[in-house]
NUVEX-105400 format. One record per atom (N, C-alpha, C): residue number from 0; atom name; x negated, y negated, z. Coordinates in steps of 0.05 Angstrom, whole numbers. Each point is the difference from the previous one (the first is absolute). Layout:
REM residues N
NUM  CA  X  Y  Z
...
This chain:
REM residues 81
0  N  -344  -1233  2157
0  CA  -20  -8  -16
0  C  -22  19  5
1  N  -18  4  -20
1  CA  -19  29  -1
1  C  -30  -16  20
2  N  -10  24  11
2  CA  -28  -18  16
2  C  -16  -7  -24
3  N  -3  0  -18
3  CA  -21  -12  -19
3  C  15  -25  -9
4  N  23  -4  -8
4  CA  12  -31  -1
4  C  -13  -10  29
5  N  8  7  16
5  CA  2  -14  26
5  C  -32  -4  1
6  N  -17  17  5
6  CA  -26  -10  -3
6  C  -17  -21  -23
7  N  8  -1  -20
7  CA  -5  -14  -22
7  C  13  -28  5
8  N  27  -2  17
8  CA  7  -25  14
8  C  -16  -17  18
9  N  -9  18  15
9  CA  -15  -7  22
9  C  -29  -12  -4
10  N  -6  18  -27
10  CA  -27  -6  -8
10  C  7  -36  -11
11  N  17  3  -15
11  CA  7  -32  -9
11  C  0  -19  11
12  N  15  11  26
12  CA  5  -25  27
12  C  -30  -4  13
13  N  -19  17  5
13  CA  -21  -6  10
13  C  -16  -17  -24
14  N  0  7  -25
14  CA  -4  -30  -16
14  C  9  -25  -1
15  N  24  0  6
15  CA  13  -26  -1
15  C  -9  -11  39
16  N  -4  19  19
16  CA  -8  -10  23
16  C  -22  -20  -5
17  N  -15  18  -16
17  CA  -37  -16  3
17  C  2  -22  -19
18  N  23  -1  -18
18  CA  -3  -19  -15
18  C  15  -31  17
19  N  19  7  8
19  CA  5  -18  27
19  C  -30  -16  18
20  N  -6  26  6
20  CA  -33  -8  17
20  C  -13  -13  -17
21  N  -9  -1  -26
21  CA  -11  -16  -16
21  C  11  -27  -1
22  N  26  -4  -4
22  CA  13  -23  4
22  C  -6  -16  25
23  N  5  13  20
23  CA  -10  -19  20
23  C  -28  -6  4
24  N  -14  11  3
24  CA  -32  0  -6
24  C  -2  -25  -20
25  N  9  4  -22
25  CA  -1  -24  -23
25  C  12  -24  13
26  N  15  0  19
26  CA  16  -19  9
26  C  -19  -22  10
27  N  -14  14  19
27  CA  -19  -13  20
27  C  -30  -3  -16
28  N  -3  14  -23
28  CA  -25  -14  -9
28  C  2  -15  -25
29  N  16  -2  -15
29  CA  1  -8  -23
29  C  25  -21  -9
30  N  -5  -19  -3
30  CA  15  -23  8
30  C  15  -9  -32
31  N  0  8  -16
31  CA  -1  -6  -30
31  C  21  17  -11
32  N  33  -2  1
32  CA  17  8  -6
32  C  -4  8  -33
33  N  -12  -15  -12
33  CA  -8  9  -25
33  C  -25  18  -16
34  N  -9  11  27
34  CA  -24  26  -7
34  C  16  23  -5
35  N  -16  8  -24
35  CA  16  23  -13
35  C  13  24  13
36  N  -32  5  22
36  CA  11  20  16
36  C  22  -7  21
37  N  -2  -18  10
37  CA  23  -17  21
37  C  32  1  -16
38  N  -3  -8  -22
38  CA  28  7  -19
38  C  7  29  1
39  N  -18  23  -14
39  CA  5  20  -5
39  C  10  23  26
40  N  -14  -13  31
40  CA  15  13  20
40  C  23  -12  9
41  N  6  -29  -13
41  CA  23  -11  11
41  C  26  14  -18
42  N  -13  -5  -24
42  CA  22  19  -18
42  C  8  25  12
43  N  -11  18  12
43  CA  0  30  8
43  C  20  -4  25
44  N  -6  -24  13
44  CA  18  7  31
44  C  17  -22  2
45  N  -1  -22  -16
45  CA  20  -18  0
45  C  38  16  3
46  N  -4  13  -20
46  CA  34  13  5
46  C  12  14  25
47  N  -24  11  23
47  CA  9  6  16
47  C  -5  -17  27
48  N  -24  -18  -11
48  CA  -2  -19  28
48  C  16  -28  -1
49  N  2  -9  -18
49  CA  16  -26  -3
49  C  29  2  14
50  N  12  21  -8
50  CA  30  -2  19
50  C  1  2  23
51  N  -25  12  12
51  CA  -3  -3  35
51  C  -15  -28  2
52  N  -15  -3  -19
52  CA  -21  -29  15
52  C  19  -19  -1
53  N  28  -4  -11
53  CA  18  -21  3
53  C  8  -6  23
54  N  1  31  18
54  CA  17  -3  27
54  C  -22  6  19
55  N  -27  5  -6
55  CA  -20  3  24
55  C  -27  -15  1
56  N  5  -25  -11
56  CA  -17  -14  0
56  C  8  -21  23
57  N  -25  3  26
57  CA  3  -27  23
57  C  -20  -9  1
58  N  4  -28  9
58  CA  -28  -19  -10
58  C  -18  4  -10
59  N  8  8  -29
59  CA  -28  4  -21
59  C  -10  21  3
60  N  13  28  13
60  CA  -12  14  5
60  C  20  28  -16
61  N  -9  13  -21
61  CA  15  23  -9
61  C  -1  31  9
62  N  26  4  9
62  CA  0  23  19
62  C  4  24  -19
63  N  9  -9  -31
63  CA  15  27  -18
63  C  -23  13  -6
64  N  -30  0  2
64  CA  -11  24  -6
64  C  -5  21  17
65  N  4  -11  36
65  CA  -3  19  20
65  C  32  16  -8
66  N  24  -14  -1
66  CA  25  16  -4
66  C  -2  23  -23
67  N  -12  -12  -20
67  CA  -3  19  -31
67  C  -21  31  17
68  N  -18  -7  14
68  CA  -19  18  0
68  C  18  26  16
69  N  11  -16  25
69  CA  18  18  15
69  C  14  10  -13
70  N  17  -7  -21
70  CA  23  7  -12
70  C  -15  28  -17
71  N  -16  -8  -18
71  CA  -21  26  -17
71  C  -10  11  20
72  N  -9  5  23
72  CA  1  22  24
72  C  14  17  4
73  N  27  -11  8
73  CA  29  12  7
73  C  2  22  -23
74  N  5  -14  -25
74  CA  4  17  -26
74  C  -16  23  3
75  N  -23  -14  0
75  CA  -20  29  -2
75  C  -2  22  17
76  N  10  -7  27
76  CA  -3  17  16
76  C  23  25  -4
77  N  26  -20  -11
77  CA  22  15  -7
77  C  3  18  -20
78  N  -24  -11  -27
78  CA  -1  23  -18
78  C  -18  17  5
79  N  -22  0  20
79  CA  -12  24  10
79  C  3  17  15
80  N  28  -8  11
80  CA  7  15  27
80  C  11  32  -14
C-alpha cells in the first residue's frame, strides 16, 4: 500500500473515531432516538457497533464503543507505522 493511501485511510479512521465519540456523548445527553442528529450518527456507526454490541452489553452498559475506538487506534497505528 502506498504511503498516501495509508495516510488517507488513517484520516478516514480518525473521522470515524470522532463520530463514535459524538455517538457516545449523544447517548448521554439526548434521549430521543428520533432526533435527526442521533439518527444520522447512528446510521454512520451502527454497521460497526451493532455486531459488537450484541456481545459486549453487560448490565445495561454497552462497551462496544470502547472496543471500536481501540480497534480504530490499533489499525491507525499499523497504517502509519
